[in-house]
N, C-alpha and C positions, 0 to 999 in steps of 0.2 A: 400598601404601595399604591400611589394615586394613579389615575387613568393616564396622566401625562408621563408617568415614570414608566408604566407598562408598555406605551406606545413607543417609549425610547428604546426600552429593552428588545422589543419586536423588530424596530428598525436595525438596531444593532446586529441582532441574530441574523436578520434577512441579509445584511451586508456581509456578514461572516459566512453563511450558507453559499451566496454567490461567489465569494472569493475562494472557496475551497472545493475542489474536485473529489477529494476522501474525506468522507465524514462517518464517524463511527458513534453509535448509541450504546452506552454501556450502564450498567447497574452497578454502583460501588457501595450501595446501601449496607450498614453492618461492619464496614472498615472503621477501625478506631483511628484516632488523630495521628498516631505515629505512622501506622499503616498507610493512610491516605497520603501524608507527606512523602513516603517512600514511593508511592505510585506518581505522585506528582513529579518527584525528581527523575523517576525513570522516564516519563513521558517528556520532561524538559530535555534529557541527555538524548533522546531521540527526535528531537525537533518535533513534537507533538504538543499541541496547546489543548488543555484539559479545563473544561468548565462545567459546574454544575447548573443546571437550568430547570425551570418550571415547565413541566409539560404543556400546559395550556399556551403559553407564550411562544415555546418552540414550535408547537403545531401551527399556530397563526402565522409564525414567520415561515415555515414551509409552505403554508398556503399562499402566502405573499411573494414567494420565491419564483423565479422563472424555470427552475428546474422541477422535474417531475420525479417526486419521491416515492411514487407508487403507494405501496403497502406500509412503507416506512411510518408514518404517523400512528399506525395501529399498534406500534409497540411502546408508545409513549403512556406508559403506566407505571405507577411506583416512582422511584427514585431513578432520575435519568442525568447522566453525564455525557456532553459532548466530547469527542475527541476530533481535532482538526490536524490533518496531516498532508505533507507534500508527496510523501511515497506511500502507495495504497496499501502495502502490507505492514507497514511500521507499527500501527496502533495493535494488530493483530499479534506482532510478534511480543509487543510490551505486555497485553493480556495474557499471552499463553506462559511467558516467562514469570509473570507475577503469580500466576496461579499454581505455580511450583509450591509455593509457600503459603498460599491462601486460596479459599475457594470462590474469592470475588477478584476481579470484576466479571461480572456476567455480560457476554455480548447480546446486545438487544436486536441491534441491527446495523448495516452500513450501506453508505452509498458510496460507490469507487467508480470513478470515471462514467457516471451514467448507470451504472449496473447496481442493482439493490439486492441485497443479502439479508434474510431475516432469520434470527435465531442463534442461539449459542452454538449450535451443532456446526454452523458455517465457519467456525474459528480456524479449523485445519486448512480448508479450502482458502480463506483469506491470507493466512501465513504463507502459501505457496504461491500467491500472485507475485507476478514480476513486476517491477517498476518499468515505466516508459524506457528508462536508460538502459535497464537489463535487456529488454526485448530488442532494442535496437542494436545493442552489443551482440546479441546471439545473430541477429539478421546479418550484421557486417561480418561476423565470424564464418556464417554458412556462405556467403557471398565471396569471401576471401579462399576458402579452402578448394574450391575447383582450380582456381588460378594457382595456388601453392603446388596442387597435384601436377598441373601441366608442367609448371617452371621445373620442378624438381625431375620429372619424368624427362624432359628435355636435357637437363644437366646430367642426369645419370646415363642416359643413352648417347648422350654425346661424348661421353668418357668412354663409353663402351666401344663406341664407333670409331674413336682414336685409336683406341687399343688394337681393336681389329686391323685397322689400315697400317699401323706399326708393324704388326705380326707379318701381315702379308707382305710388306716392303722388305722386312728382314729375311724372310724366307726366299724371296727372288734374288736376294744379293748374294 
């Protein structure tokens, strides 16, 4: 690879890092061609972009990026694949599902909305991360529940009050 080609790859990687708020680094070495194709298919279905990269080029792209990747570059050893996703937990779910049949891919690390996760033992925590939409939905649900409680209390007590008034008016008659 010529110096110009390398700098073009670094430029492209830097742009992808800048445009992605959820980035996973995984080791898929040792997967045969068929299994790798299955992984790519699973990623495609989950709207995840999977790319195998050279560690040195990715490290240079991380350095050139505006984002703070913390200790993530320290995981760039051996075979590295990058997974870019819209949803923070999507790649973790794909990896966990895929590992039911295979011992790979191994999670090296992840960058999720400014937070950094290092190591394969973080996989379960990453699967449990809620997307921004899920969190907003939870908050809206929490905000609506007190209002629903007040409305239902008013409706039920209104019925009780009408019943009491009706009973009292019948007794007087």
